[in-house]
All heavy atoms as a GROMACS GRO file, in nm:
protein
  607
    1HIS      N    1   0.478  -0.823  -0.189
    1HIS     CA    2   0.606  -0.877  -0.228
    1HIS      C    3   0.677  -0.945  -0.114
    1HIS      O    4   0.763  -1.030  -0.136
    1HIS     CB    5   0.695  -0.764  -0.283
    1HIS     CG    6   0.637  -0.697  -0.403
    1HIS    ND1    7   0.614  -0.764  -0.521
    1HIS    CD2    8   0.593  -0.571  -0.422
    1HIS    CE1    9   0.563  -0.679  -0.610
    1HIS    NE2   10   0.549  -0.560  -0.550
    2VAL      N   11   0.644  -0.907   0.010
    2VAL     CA   12   0.720  -0.959   0.123
    2VAL      C   13   0.712  -1.112   0.131
    2VAL      O   14   0.808  -1.177   0.171
    2VAL     CB   15   0.674  -0.894   0.254
    2VAL    CG1   16   0.536  -0.942   0.297
    2VAL    CG2   17   0.776  -0.918   0.365
    3PHE      N   18   0.604  -1.171   0.090
    3PHE     CA   19   0.590  -1.316   0.094
    3PHE      C   20   0.685  -1.386  -0.006
    3PHE      O   21   0.741  -1.487   0.024
    3PHE     CB   22   0.448  -1.360   0.073
    3PHE     CG   23   0.355  -1.301   0.177
    3PHE    CD1   24   0.269  -1.199   0.146
    3PHE    CD2   25   0.362  -1.346   0.309
    3PHE    CE1   26   0.186  -1.147   0.242
    3PHE    CE2   27   0.282  -1.291   0.405
    3PHE     CZ   28   0.192  -1.190   0.371
    4ARG      N   29   0.706  -1.322  -0.121
    4ARG     CA   30   0.804  -1.376  -0.215
    4ARG      C   31   0.945  -1.356  -0.158
    4ARG      O   32   1.027  -1.449  -0.165
    4ARG     CB   33   0.794  -1.303  -0.348
    4ARG     CG   34   0.677  -1.347  -0.433
    4ARG     CD   35   0.689  -1.309  -0.579
    4ARG     NE   36   0.749  -1.178  -0.602
    4ARG     CZ   37   0.680  -1.066  -0.636
    4ARG    NH1   38   0.552  -1.074  -0.650
    4ARG    NH2   39   0.742  -0.956  -0.653
    5TRP      N   40   0.973  -1.241  -0.103
    5TRP     CA   41   1.106  -1.213  -0.050
    5TRP      C   42   1.141  -1.305   0.064
    5TRP      O   43   1.257  -1.342   0.083
    5TRP     CB   44   1.117  -1.069  -0.004
    5TRP     CG   45   1.099  -0.967  -0.112
    5TRP    CD1   46   1.126  -0.985  -0.246
    5TRP    CD2   47   1.052  -0.836  -0.097
    5TRP    NE1   48   1.097  -0.870  -0.313
    5TRP    CE2   49   1.052  -0.777  -0.224
    5TRP    CE3   50   1.010  -0.762   0.009
    5TRP    CZ2   51   1.012  -0.647  -0.244
    5TRP    CZ3   52   0.969  -0.630  -0.011
    5TRP    CH2   53   0.969  -0.574  -0.137
    6LEU      N   54   1.039  -1.345   0.142
    6LEU     CA   55   1.065  -1.435   0.256
    6LEU      C   56   1.070  -1.583   0.210
    6LEU      O   57   1.092  -1.670   0.291
    6LEU     CB   58   0.953  -1.418   0.360
    6LEU     CG   59   0.953  -1.288   0.436
    6LEU    CD1   60   0.829  -1.273   0.521
    6LEU    CD2   61   1.081  -1.274   0.520
    7GLY      N   62   1.049  -1.608   0.084
    7GLY     CA   63   1.056  -1.743   0.030
    7GLY      C   64   0.930  -1.823   0.061
    7GLY      O   65   0.934  -1.946   0.063
    8LEU      N   66   0.817  -1.756   0.084
    8LEU     CA   67   0.693  -1.826   0.114
    8LEU      C   68   0.615  -1.862  -0.008
    8LEU      O   69   0.508  -1.926   0.002
    8LEU     CB   70   0.608  -1.739   0.210
    8LEU     CG   71   0.673  -1.712   0.346
    8LEU    CD1   72   0.584  -1.619   0.426
    8LEU    CD2   73   0.701  -1.840   0.420
    9THR      N   74   0.658  -1.820  -0.123
    9THR     CA   75   0.597  -1.862  -0.248
    9THR      C   76   0.703  -1.935  -0.331
    9THR      O   77   0.819  -1.928  -0.299
    9THR     CB   78   0.545  -1.743  -0.330
    9THR    OG1   79   0.654  -1.662  -0.373
    9THR    CG2   80   0.448  -1.656  -0.245
   10ARG      N   81   0.662  -1.998  -0.433
   10ARG     CA   82   0.759  -2.076  -0.514
   10ARG      C   83   0.828  -1.989  -0.620
   10ARG      O   84   0.914  -2.036  -0.690
   10ARG     CB   85   0.688  -2.190  -0.582
   10ARG     CG   86   0.631  -2.289  -0.485
   10ARG     CD   87   0.545  -2.391  -0.557
   10ARG     NE   88   0.469  -2.466  -0.459
   10ARG     CZ   89   0.488  -2.591  -0.431
   10ARG    NH1   90   0.581  -2.658  -0.493
   10ARG    NH2   91   0.413  -2.651  -0.343
   11SER      N   92   0.793  -1.863  -0.627
   11SER     CA   93   0.842  -1.779  -0.735
   11SER      C   94   0.983  -1.727  -0.715
   11SER      O   95   1.045  -1.684  -0.810
   11SER     CB   96   0.747  -1.662  -0.759
   11SER     OG   97   0.740  -1.581  -0.646
   12CYS      N   98   1.034  -1.728  -0.593
   12CYS     CA   99   1.170  -1.681  -0.573
   12CYS      C  100   1.227  -1.736  -0.442
   12CYS      O  101   1.153  -1.759  -0.348
   12CYS     CB  102   1.179  -1.531  -0.581
   12CYS     SG  103   1.172  -1.436  -0.432
   13PRO      N  104   1.360  -1.753  -0.438
   13PRO     CA  105   1.422  -1.801  -0.313
   13PRO      C  106   1.422  -1.689  -0.209
   13PRO      O  107   1.413  -1.571  -0.245
   13PRO     CB  108   1.564  -1.835  -0.357
   13PRO     CG  109   1.589  -1.753  -0.478
   13PRO     CD  110   1.455  -1.736  -0.543
   14PRO      N  111   1.433  -1.721  -0.082
   14PRO     CA  112   1.428  -1.616   0.022
   14PRO      C  113   1.552  -1.527   0.016
   14PRO      O  114   1.659  -1.567  -0.023
   14PRO     CB  115   1.424  -1.694   0.153
   14PRO     CG  116   1.477  -1.828   0.117
   14PRO     CD  117   1.445  -1.854  -0.024
   15VAL      N  118   1.530  -1.402   0.052
   15VAL     CA  119   1.640  -1.305   0.064
   15VAL      C  120   1.628  -1.242   0.204
   15VAL      O  121   1.526  -1.259   0.272
   15VAL     CB  122   1.632  -1.195  -0.045
   15VAL    CG1  123   1.650  -1.254  -0.181
   15VAL    CG2  124   1.501  -1.118  -0.036
   16THR      N  125   1.729  -1.172   0.245
   16THR     CA  126   1.724  -1.104   0.374
   16THR      C  127   1.630  -0.985   0.364
   16THR      O  128   1.643  -0.900   0.275
   16THR     CB  129   1.863  -1.056   0.416
   16THR    OG1  130   1.948  -1.172   0.424
   16THR    CG2  131   1.860  -0.988   0.552
   17VAL      N  132   1.534  -0.979   0.455
   17VAL     CA  133   1.436  -0.873   0.456
   17VAL      C  134   1.448  -0.797   0.589
   17VAL      O  135   1.465  -0.857   0.693
   17VAL     CB  136   1.291  -0.929   0.446
   17VAL    CG1  137   1.189  -0.820   0.458
   17VAL    CG2  138   1.275  -1.006   0.315
   18VAL      N  139   1.443  -0.665   0.580
   18VAL     CA  140   1.445  -0.578   0.699
   18VAL      C  141   1.320  -0.493   0.696
   18VAL      O  142   1.292  -0.429   0.595
   18VAL     CB  143   1.572  -0.491   0.701
   18VAL    CG1  144   1.569  -0.396   0.816
   18VAL    CG2  145   1.697  -0.576   0.708
   19VAL      N  146   1.248  -0.490   0.804
   19VAL     CA  147   1.127  -0.412   0.814
   19VAL      C  148   1.166  -0.274   0.868
   19VAL      O  149   1.244  -0.262   0.963
   19VAL     CB  150   1.025  -0.478   0.910
   19VAL    CG1  151   0.900  -0.389   0.925
   19VAL    CG2  152   0.987  -0.615   0.857
   20GLY      N  153   1.111  -0.170   0.807
   20GLY     CA  154   1.140  -0.034   0.852
   20GLY      C  155   1.013   0.051   0.853
   20GLY      O  156   0.911   0.014   0.799
   21SER      N  157   1.028   0.163   0.913
   21SER     CA  158   0.919   0.262   0.913
   21SER      C  159   0.980   0.393   0.866
   21SER      O  160   1.045   0.464   0.941
   21SER     CB  161   0.865   0.272   1.055
   21SER     OG  162   0.761   0.368   1.057
   22ASP      N  163   0.956   0.421   0.736
   22ASP     CA  164   1.023   0.537   0.674
   22ASP      C  165   0.996   0.669   0.741
   22ASP      O  166   1.087   0.741   0.771
   22ASP     CB  167   0.981   0.546   0.528
   22ASP     CG  168   1.032   0.431   0.443
   22ASP    OD1  169   1.120   0.359   0.492
   22ASP    OD2  170   0.980   0.411   0.334
   23ASP      N  171   0.871   0.701   0.758
   23ASP     CA  172   0.836   0.831   0.811
   23ASP      C  173   0.709   0.816   0.895
   23ASP      O  174   0.598   0.834   0.844
   23ASP     CB  175   0.815   0.930   0.700
   23ASP     CG  176   0.813   1.074   0.746
   23ASP    OD1  177   0.782   1.096   0.865
   23ASP    OD2  178   0.843   1.162   0.666
   24PRO      N  179   0.724   0.787   1.024
   24PRO     CA  180   0.608   0.763   1.110
   24PRO      C  181   0.509   0.881   1.111
   24PRO      O  182   0.390   0.861   1.124
   24PRO     CB  183   0.667   0.739   1.247
   24PRO     CG  184   0.810   0.713   1.229
   24PRO     CD  185   0.850   0.772   1.096
   25GLY      N  186   0.558   1.002   1.100
   25GLY     CA  187   0.472   1.118   1.102
   25GLY      C  188   0.379   1.129   0.984
   25GLY      O  189   0.263   1.170   0.997
   26ILE      N  190   0.428   1.089   0.868
   26ILE     CA  191   0.345   1.095   0.748
   26ILE      C  192   0.258   0.972   0.730
   26ILE      O  193   0.141   0.979   0.695
   26ILE     CB  194   0.435   1.114   0.623
   26ILE    CG1  195   0.494   1.254   0.629
   26ILE    CG2  196   0.357   1.092   0.495
   26ILE    CD1  197   0.582   1.290   0.516
   27PHE      N  198   0.314   0.854   0.758
   27PHE     CA  199   0.243   0.729   0.735
   27PHE      C  200   0.164   0.684   0.857
   27PHE      O  201   0.093   0.584   0.853
   27PHE     CB  202   0.338   0.620   0.690
   27PHE     CG  203   0.399   0.646   0.556
   27PHE    CD1  204   0.533   0.679   0.547
   27PHE    CD2  205   0.324   0.642   0.442
   27PHE    CE1  206   0.592   0.705   0.424
   27PHE    CE2  207   0.380   0.670   0.318
   27PHE     CZ  208   0.514   0.702   0.310
   28SER      N  209   0.175   0.756   0.968
   28SER     CA  210   0.102   0.726   1.092
   28SER      C  211   0.120   0.579   1.134
   28SER      O  212   0.021   0.507   1.158
   28SER     CB  213  -0.046   0.759   1.074
   28SER     OG  214  -0.111   0.748   1.196
   29THR      N  215   0.244   0.534   1.139
   29THR     CA  216   0.272   0.399   1.182
   29THR      C  217   0.409   0.396   1.252
   29THR      O  218   0.480   0.497   1.257
   29THR     CB  219   0.270   0.300   1.066
   29THR    OG1  220   0.271   0.167   1.117
   29THR    CG2  221   0.386   0.320   0.971
   30ASN      N  222   0.443   0.284   1.307
   30ASN     CA  223   0.574   0.262   1.370
   30ASN      C  224   0.610   0.116   1.350
   30ASN      O  225   0.533   0.039   1.292
   30ASN     CB  226   0.570   0.301   1.519
   30ASN     CG  227   0.463   0.228   1.594
   30ASN    OD1  228   0.438   0.110   1.571
   30ASN    ND2  229   0.398   0.298   1.689
   31LEU      N  230   0.727   0.077   1.399
   31LEU     CA  231   0.773  -0.062   1.377
   31LEU      C  232   0.682  -0.162   1.444
   31LEU      O  233   0.656  -0.268   1.389
   31LEU     CB  234   0.916  -0.079   1.425
   31LEU     CG  235   1.024  -0.023   1.333
   31LEU    CD1  236   1.162  -0.039   1.395
   31LEU    CD2  237   1.018  -0.093   1.198
   32ARG      N  238   0.632  -0.130   1.563
   32ARG     CA  239   0.542  -0.221   1.631
   32ARG      C  240   0.418  -0.252   1.545
   32ARG      O  241   0.378  -0.365   1.532
   32ARG     CB  242   0.500  -0.161   1.766
   32ARG     CG  243   0.412  -0.257   1.843
   32ARG     CD  244   0.373  -0.195   1.975
   32ARG     NE  245   0.497  -0.182   2.053
   32ARG     CZ  246   0.502  -0.172   2.183
   32ARG    NH1  247   0.388  -0.173   2.253
   32ARG    NH2  248   0.614  -0.161   2.244
   33ASN      N  249   0.363  -0.148   1.488
   33ASN     CA  250   0.245  -0.168   1.399
   33ASN      C  251   0.282  -0.249   1.275
   33ASN      O  252   0.204  -0.332   1.228
   33ASN     CB  253   0.183  -0.035   1.358
   33ASN     CG  254   0.112   0.035   1.473
   33ASN    OD1  255   0.077  -0.028   1.570
   33ASN    ND2  256   0.102   0.166   1.461
   34GLU      N  257   0.398  -0.221   1.217
   34GLU     CA  258   0.441  -0.293   1.099
   34GLU      C  259   0.460  -0.440   1.129
   34GLU      O  260   0.415  -0.529   1.055
   34GLU     CB  261   0.570  -0.236   1.044
   34GLU     CG  262   0.560  -0.092   0.992
   34GLU     CD  263   0.470  -0.081   0.874
   34GLU    OE1  264   0.462  -0.170   0.789
   34GLU    OE2  265   0.402   0.027   0.866
   35TYR      N  266   0.522  -0.474   1.243
   35TYR     CA  267   0.538  -0.612   1.283
   35TYR      C  268   0.407  -0.680   1.311
   35TYR      O  269   0.384  -0.795   1.277
   35TYR     CB  270   0.634  -0.625   1.403
   35TYR     CG  271   0.779  -0.606   1.372
   35TYR    CD1  272   0.859  -0.520   1.446
   35TYR    CD2  273   0.842  -0.678   1.271
   35TYR    CE1  274   0.993  -0.502   1.420
   35TYR    CE2  275   0.974  -0.663   1.242
   35TYR     CZ  276   1.050  -0.573   1.318
   35TYR     OH  277   1.182  -0.558   1.289
   36ALA      N  278   0.317  -0.607   1.377
   36ALA     CA  279   0.183  -0.664   1.409
   36ALA      C  280   0.108  -0.696   1.280
   36ALA      O  281   0.044  -0.801   1.268
   36ALA     CB  282   0.104  -0.567   1.497
   37HIS      N  283   0.115  -0.606   1.184
   37HIS     CA  284   0.047  -0.629   1.056
   37HIS      C  285   0.107  -0.750   0.986
   37HIS      O  286   0.034  -0.834   0.933
   37HIS     CB  287   0.059  -0.504   0.968
   37HIS     CG  288  -0.003  -0.518   0.833
   37HIS    ND1  289  -0.140  -0.526   0.814
   37HIS    CD2  290   0.052  -0.531   0.710
   37HIS    CE1  291  -0.164  -0.542   0.685
   37HIS    NE2  292  -0.051  -0.544   0.623
   38LEU      N  293   0.240  -0.759   0.983
   38LEU     CA  294   0.304  -0.873   0.920
   38LEU      C  295   0.268  -1.004   0.990
   38LEU      O  296   0.242  -1.106   0.923
   38LEU     CB  297   0.455  -0.856   0.922
   38LEU     CG  298   0.513  -0.778   0.808
   38LEU    CD1  299   0.659  -0.744   0.833
   38LEU    CD2  300   0.496  -0.850   0.676
   39LEU      N  301   0.265  -1.005   1.122
   39LEU     CA  302   0.232  -1.126   1.194
   39LEU      C  303   0.088  -1.172   1.161
   39LEU      O  304   0.065  -1.291   1.138
   39LEU     CB  305   0.242  -1.101   1.346
   39LEU     CG  306   0.221  -1.224   1.435
   39LEU    CD1  307   0.321  -1.334   1.401
   39LEU    CD2  308   0.231  -1.184   1.580
   40ARG      N  309  -0.005  -1.076   1.150
   40ARG     CA  310  -0.142  -1.112   1.115
   40ARG      C  311  -0.148  -1.172   0.975
   40ARG      O  312  -0.208  -1.274   0.949
   40ARG     CB  313  -0.231  -0.988   1.124
   40ARG     CG  314  -0.379  -1.021   1.099
   40ARG     CD  315  -0.468  -0.900   1.107
   40ARG     NE  316  -0.439  -0.810   0.999
   40ARG     CZ  317  -0.405  -0.681   1.015
   40ARG    NH1  318  -0.403  -0.628   1.134
   40ARG    NH2  319  -0.380  -0.605   0.911
   41GLU      N  320  -0.080  -1.107   0.880
   41GLU     CA  321  -0.079  -1.155   0.742
   41GLU      C  322  -0.009  -1.289   0.730
   41GLU      O  323  -0.051  -1.377   0.656
   41GLU     CB  324  -0.016  -1.054   0.649
   41GLU     CG  325  -0.096  -0.926   0.634
   41GLU     CD  326  -0.229  -0.950   0.570
   41GLU    OE1  327  -0.239  -1.025   0.471
   41GLU    OE2  328  -0.329  -0.892   0.620
   42LEU      N  329   0.100  -1.306   0.803
   42LEU     CA  330   0.174  -1.432   0.800
   42LEU      C  331   0.085  -1.546   0.855
   42LEU      O  332   0.090  -1.658   0.807
   42LEU     CB  333   0.303  -1.424   0.879
   42LEU     CG  334   0.418  -1.345   0.813
   42LEU    CD1  335   0.525  -1.317   0.914
   42LEU    CD2  336   0.471  -1.415   0.691
   43GLY      N  337   0.007  -1.514   0.957
   43GLY     CA  338  -0.080  -1.615   1.016
   43GLY      C  339  -0.182  -1.665   0.915
   43GLY      O  340  -0.221  -1.782   0.917
   44GLU      N  341  -0.222  -1.577   0.826
   44GLU     CA  342  -0.321  -1.614   0.723
   44GLU      C  343  -0.257  -1.685   0.605
   44GLU      O  344  -0.321  -1.765   0.536
   44GLU     CB  345  -0.397  -1.493   0.675
   44GLU     CG  346  -0.485  -1.429   0.780
   44GLU     CD  347  -0.554  -1.305   0.734
   44GLU    OE1  348  -0.548  -1.274   0.612
   44GLU    OE2  349  -0.615  -1.235   0.817
   45LYS      N  350  -0.130  -1.654   0.573
   45LYS     CA  351  -0.068  -1.700   0.449
   45LYS      C  352   0.041  -1.802   0.465
   45LYS      O  353   0.096  -1.848   0.368
   45LYS     CB  354  -0.019  -1.580   0.371
   45LYS     CG  355  -0.133  -1.491   0.326
   45LYS     CD  356  -0.081  -1.377   0.244
   45LYS     CE  357  -0.194  -1.308   0.176
   45LYS     NZ  358  -0.244  -1.188   0.231
   46CYS      N  359   0.078  -1.837   0.588
   46CYS     CA  360   0.188  -1.931   0.607
   46CYS      C  361   0.152  -2.065   0.546
   46CYS      O  362   0.038  -2.109   0.552
   46CYS     CB  363   0.222  -1.946   0.753
   46CYS     SG  364   0.357  -1.842   0.801
   47ASP      N  365   0.253  -2.129   0.495
   47ASP     CA  366   0.234  -2.259   0.428
   47ASP      C  367   0.230  -2.379   0.521
   47ASP      O  368   0.216  -2.491   0.477
   47ASP     CB  369   0.344  -2.278   0.322
   47ASP     CG  370   0.484  -2.270   0.384
   47ASP    OD1  371   0.496  -2.263   0.508
   47ASP    OD2  372   0.581  -2.269   0.308
   48GLY      N  373   0.242  -2.357   0.650
   48GLY     CA  374   0.239  -2.464   0.747
   48GLY      C  375   0.376  -2.524   0.779
   48GLY      O  376   0.392  -2.596   0.875
   49HIS      N  377   0.476  -2.495   0.697
   49HIS     CA  378   0.611  -2.544   0.723
   49HIS      C  379   0.681  -2.464   0.831
   49HIS      O  380   0.765  -2.513   0.902
   49HIS     CB  381   0.694  -2.543   0.595
   49HIS     CG  382   0.644  -2.640   0.493
   49HIS    ND1  383   0.562  -2.600   0.390
   49HIS    CD2  384   0.660  -2.773   0.480
   49HIS    CE1  385   0.537  -2.704   0.317
   49HIS    NE2  386   0.591  -2.812   0.370
   50ARG      N  387   0.647  -2.335   0.838
   50ARG     CA  388   0.707  -2.248   0.942
   50ARG      C  389   0.596  -2.175   1.015
   50ARG      O  390   0.497  -2.138   0.957
   50ARG     CB  391   0.802  -2.148   0.876
   50ARG     CG  392   0.928  -2.214   0.822
   50ARG     CD  393   1.015  -2.114   0.758
   50ARG     NE  394   0.958  -2.085   0.624
   50ARG     CZ  395   1.009  -2.001   0.539
   50ARG    NH1  396   1.114  -1.931   0.573
   50ARG    NH2  397   0.957  -1.982   0.421
   51ARG      N  398   0.621  -2.150   1.141
   51ARG     CA  399   0.523  -2.073   1.220
   51ARG      C  400   0.545  -1.924   1.195
   51ARG      O  401   0.659  -1.879   1.179
   51ARG     CB  402   0.545  -2.106   1.368
   51ARG     CG  403   0.507  -2.246   1.403
   51ARG     CD  404   0.524  -2.284   1.548
   51ARG     NE  405   0.493  -2.176   1.641
   51ARG     CZ  406   0.578  -2.132   1.736
   51ARG    NH1  407   0.699  -2.186   1.749
   51ARG    NH2  408   0.545  -2.035   1.816
   52PRO      N  409   0.436  -1.844   1.196
   52PRO     CA  410   0.450  -1.702   1.173
   52PRO      C  411   0.544  -1.635   1.273
   52PRO      O  412   0.621  -1.545   1.237
   52PRO     CB  413   0.307  -1.651   1.193
   52PRO     CG  414   0.221  -1.765   1.163
   52PRO     CD  415   0.297  -1.890   1.207
   53GLU      N  416   0.545  -1.684   1.398
   53GLU     CA  417   0.632  -1.624   1.500
   53GLU      C  418   0.778  -1.645   1.468
   53GLU      O  419   0.862  -1.560   1.496
   53GLU     CB  420   0.602  -1.684   1.638
   53GLU     CG  421   0.464  -1.650   1.688
   53GLU     CD  422   0.351  -1.743   1.636
   53GLU    OE1  423   0.387  -1.841   1.567
   53GLU    OE2  424   0.234  -1.714   1.665
   54GLU      N  425   0.812  -1.759   1.409
   54GLU     CA  426   0.951  -1.788   1.372
   54GLU      C  427   0.997  -1.692   1.259
   54GLU      O  428   1.108  -1.646   1.258
   54GLU     CB  429   0.969  -1.932   1.330
   54GLU     CG  430   0.948  -2.030   1.442
   54GLU     CD  431   0.942  -2.174   1.392
   54GLU    OE1  432   0.940  -2.198   1.267
   54GLU    OE2  433   0.936  -2.263   1.476
   55ILE      N  434   0.908  -1.672   1.164
   55ILE     CA  435   0.941  -1.581   1.054
   55ILE      C  436   0.958  -1.439   1.105
   55ILE      O  437   1.052  -1.369   1.068
   55ILE     CB  438   0.832  -1.589   0.945
   55ILE    CG1  439   0.826  -1.729   0.886
   55ILE    CG2  440   0.857  -1.483   0.837
   55ILE    CD1  441   0.707  -1.756   0.799
   56LEU      N  442   0.867  -1.398   1.193
   56LEU     CA  443   0.877  -1.262   1.251
   56LEU      C  444   1.005  -1.247   1.330
   56LEU      O  445   1.073  -1.147   1.323
   56LEU     CB  446   0.757  -1.236   1.339
   56LEU     CG  447   0.739  -1.091   1.383
   56LEU    CD1  448   0.714  -0.998   1.263
   56LEU    CD2  449   0.625  -1.081   1.481
   57GLU      N  450   1.043  -1.351   1.407
   57GLU     CA  451   1.168  -1.344   1.482
   57GLU      C  452   1.287  -1.329   1.390
   57GLU      O  453   1.378  -1.252   1.418
   57GLU     CB  454   1.182  -1.468   1.568
   57GLU     CG  455   1.305  -1.467   1.654
   57GLU     CD  456   1.319  -1.588   1.746
   57GLU    OE1  457   1.230  -1.677   1.741
   57GLU    OE2  458   1.416  -1.595   1.819
   58ARG      N  459   1.286  -1.399   1.276
   58ARG     CA  460   1.394  -1.383   1.179
   58ARG      C  461   1.401  -1.240   1.125
   58ARG      O  462   1.509  -1.185   1.105
   58ARG     CB  463   1.376  -1.486   1.065
   58ARG     CG  464   1.497  -1.488   0.972
   58ARG     CD  465   1.479  -1.592   0.866
   58ARG     NE  466   1.383  -1.542   0.769
   58ARG     CZ  467   1.329  -1.614   0.673
   58ARG    NH1  468   1.358  -1.738   0.660
   58ARG    NH2  469   1.246  -1.560   0.587
   59LEU      N  470   1.284  -1.182   1.101
   59LEU     CA  471   1.280  -1.043   1.054
   59LEU      C  472   1.339  -0.945   1.158
   59LEU      O  473   1.411  -0.851   1.123
   59LEU     CB  474   1.137  -1.002   1.022
   59LEU     CG  475   1.076  -1.060   0.896
   59LEU    CD1  476   0.928  -1.029   0.891
   59LEU    CD2  477   1.146  -1.007   0.774
   60ILE      N  478   1.307  -0.969   1.283
   60ILE     CA  479   1.358  -0.884   1.390
   60ILE      C  480   1.508  -0.899   1.402
   60ILE      O  481   1.581  -0.798   1.415
   60ILE     CB  482   1.288  -0.915   1.523
   60ILE    CG1  483   1.139  -0.873   1.512
   60ILE    CG2  484   1.355  -0.847   1.641
   60ILE    CD1  485   1.053  -0.923   1.628
   61ILE      N  486   1.558  -1.020   1.392
   61ILE     CA  487   1.705  -1.041   1.401
   61ILE      C  488   1.775  -0.976   1.283
   61ILE      O  489   1.876  -0.912   1.299
   61ILE     CB  490   1.734  -1.194   1.407
   61ILE    CG1  491   1.688  -1.248   1.544
   61ILE    CG2  492   1.881  -1.221   1.384
   61ILE    CD1  493   1.688  -1.400   1.554
   62SER      N  494   1.717  -0.987   1.165
   62SER     CA  495   1.776  -0.923   1.047
   62SER      C  496   1.774  -0.772   1.063
   62SER      O  497   1.871  -0.706   1.028
   62SER     CB  498   1.696  -0.958   0.921
   62SER     OG  499   1.712  -1.096   0.890
   63GLY      N  500   1.667  -0.721   1.118
   63GLY     CA  501   1.660  -0.576   1.140
   63GLY      C  502   1.768  -0.526   1.231
   63GLY      O  503   1.826  -0.421   1.211
   64LYS      N  504   1.795  -0.603   1.334
   64LYS     CA  505   1.903  -0.564   1.428
   64LYS      C  506   2.039  -0.575   1.365
   64LYS      O  507   2.127  -0.494   1.390
   64LYS     CB  508   1.895  -0.649   1.554
   64LYS     CG  509   1.776  -0.616   1.642
   64LYS     CD  510   1.769  -0.707   1.762
   64LYS     CE  511   1.648  -0.673   1.845
   64LYS     NZ  512   1.636  -0.760   1.967
   65ALA      N  513   2.057  -0.676   1.282
   65ALA     CA  514   2.190  -0.697   1.218
   65ALA      C  515   2.218  -0.593   1.111
   65ALA      O  516   2.332  -0.551   1.095
   65ALA     CB  517   2.195  -0.837   1.156
   66TYR      N  518   2.114  -0.548   1.041
   66TYR     CA  519   2.134  -0.458   0.927
   66TYR      C  520   2.086  -0.315   0.951
   66TYR      O  521   2.074  -0.238   0.858
   66TYR     CB  522   2.068  -0.516   0.802
   66TYR     CG  523   2.135  -0.643   0.756
   66TYR    CD1  524   2.080  -0.767   0.786
   66TYR    CD2  525   2.254  -0.639   0.687
   66TYR    CE1  526   2.142  -0.882   0.747
   66TYR    CE2  527   2.316  -0.754   0.646
   66TYR     CZ  528   2.259  -0.876   0.674
   66TYR     OH  529   2.321  -0.992   0.636
   67ARG      N  530   2.056  -0.281   1.075
   67ARG     CA  531   2.007  -0.148   1.100
   67ARG      C  532   2.117  -0.046   1.081
   67ARG      O  533   2.235  -0.078   1.082
   67ARG     CB  534   1.948  -0.139   1.239
   67ARG     CG  535   2.054  -0.140   1.347
   67ARG     CD  536   1.994  -0.121   1.484
   67ARG     NE  537   2.095  -0.125   1.584
   67ARG     CZ  538   2.112  -0.219   1.675
   67ARG    NH1  539   2.029  -0.320   1.676
   67ARG    NH2  540   2.210  -0.216   1.760
   68PHE      N  541   2.074   0.076   1.065
   68PHE     CA  542   2.170   0.182   1.060
   68PHE      C  543   2.122   0.290   1.155
   68PHE      O  544   2.003   0.304   1.180
   68PHE     CB  545   2.190   0.239   0.918
   68PHE     CG  546   2.068   0.303   0.861
   68PHE    CD1  547   2.038   0.433   0.877
   68PHE    CD2  548   1.977   0.225   0.787
   68PHE    CE1  549   1.925   0.492   0.822
   68PHE    CE2  550   1.864   0.279   0.733
   68PHE     CZ  551   1.835   0.414   0.751
   69THR      N  552   2.216   0.361   1.210
   69THR     CA  553   2.180   0.470   1.300
   69THR      C  554   2.242   0.597   1.248
   69THR      O  555   2.343   0.595   1.178
   69THR     CB  556   2.232   0.442   1.444
   69THR    OG1  557   2.373   0.421   1.437
   69THR    CG2  558   2.163   0.318   1.502
   70SER      N  559   2.182   0.704   1.282
   70SER     CA  560   2.236   0.834   1.243
   70SER      C  561   2.347   0.868   1.338
   70SER      O  562   2.329   0.881   1.458
   70SER     CB  563   2.121   0.934   1.249
   70SER     OG  564   2.172   1.060   1.211
   71VAL      N  565   2.464   0.888   1.281
   71VAL     CA  566   2.582   0.922   1.362
   71VAL      C  567   2.630   1.059   1.315
   71VAL      O  568   2.648   1.082   1.196
   71VAL     CB  569   2.694   0.817   1.343
   71VAL    CG1  570   2.817   0.856   1.423
   71VAL    CG2  571   2.643   0.680   1.382
   72GLY      N  572   2.647   1.148   1.412
   72GLY     CA  573   2.696   1.281   1.378
   72GLY      C  574   2.838   1.278   1.322
   72GLY      O  575   2.916   1.189   1.354
   73HIS      N  576   2.867   1.371   1.236
   73HIS     CA  577   3.002   1.379   1.178
   73HIS      C  578   3.097   1.435   1.281
   73HIS      O  579   3.067   1.533   1.348
   73HIS     CB  580   3.002   1.466   1.054
   73HIS     CG  581   2.915   1.412   0.944
   73HIS    ND1  582   2.942   1.296   0.883
   73HIS    CD2  583   2.806   1.464   0.886
   73HIS    CE1  584   2.850   1.272   0.790
   73HIS    NE2  585   2.768   1.374   0.789
   74ARG      N  586   3.210   1.372   1.295
   74ARG     CA  587   3.311   1.421   1.389
   74ARG      C  588   3.414   1.501   1.311
   74ARG      O  589   3.458   1.459   1.203
   74ARG     CB  590   3.378   1.307   1.460
   74ARG     CG  591   3.282   1.233   1.548
   74ARG     CD  592   3.350   1.124   1.622
   74ARG     NE  593   3.254   1.050   1.700
   74ARG     CZ  594   3.286   0.962   1.793
   74ARG    NH1  595   3.411   0.935   1.815
   74ARG    NH2  596   3.193   0.901   1.859
   75ARG      N  597   3.457   1.607   1.371
   75ARG     CA  598   3.560   1.691   1.304
   75ARG      C  599   3.680   1.696   1.389
   75ARG      O  600   3.686   1.690   1.503
   75ARG     CB  601   3.505   1.831   1.277
   75ARG     CG  602   3.397   1.829   1.178
   75ARG     CD  603   3.347   1.969   1.154
   75ARG     NE  604   3.231   1.960   1.070
   75ARG     CZ  605   3.214   2.031   0.964
   75ARG    NH1  606   3.299   2.121   0.930
   75ARG    NH2  607   3.107   2.021   0.893
   0.00000   0.00000   0.00000
């Protein structure tokens, strides 16, 4: 689905996408692995209009803009 969400297919316009790693202990992965996998797949599926590195950079910027952190409750 990520290729549709990124607007790399004609089936839908791009939306903001944030890459995450839900549970590294269970899925045995981390953000670095997720980005590496996406970069490899983007390299194979890019339409030639955009470079895979530019798309990955946009994902990283979106991730920083929309991240959330666990903040303790203050009393």
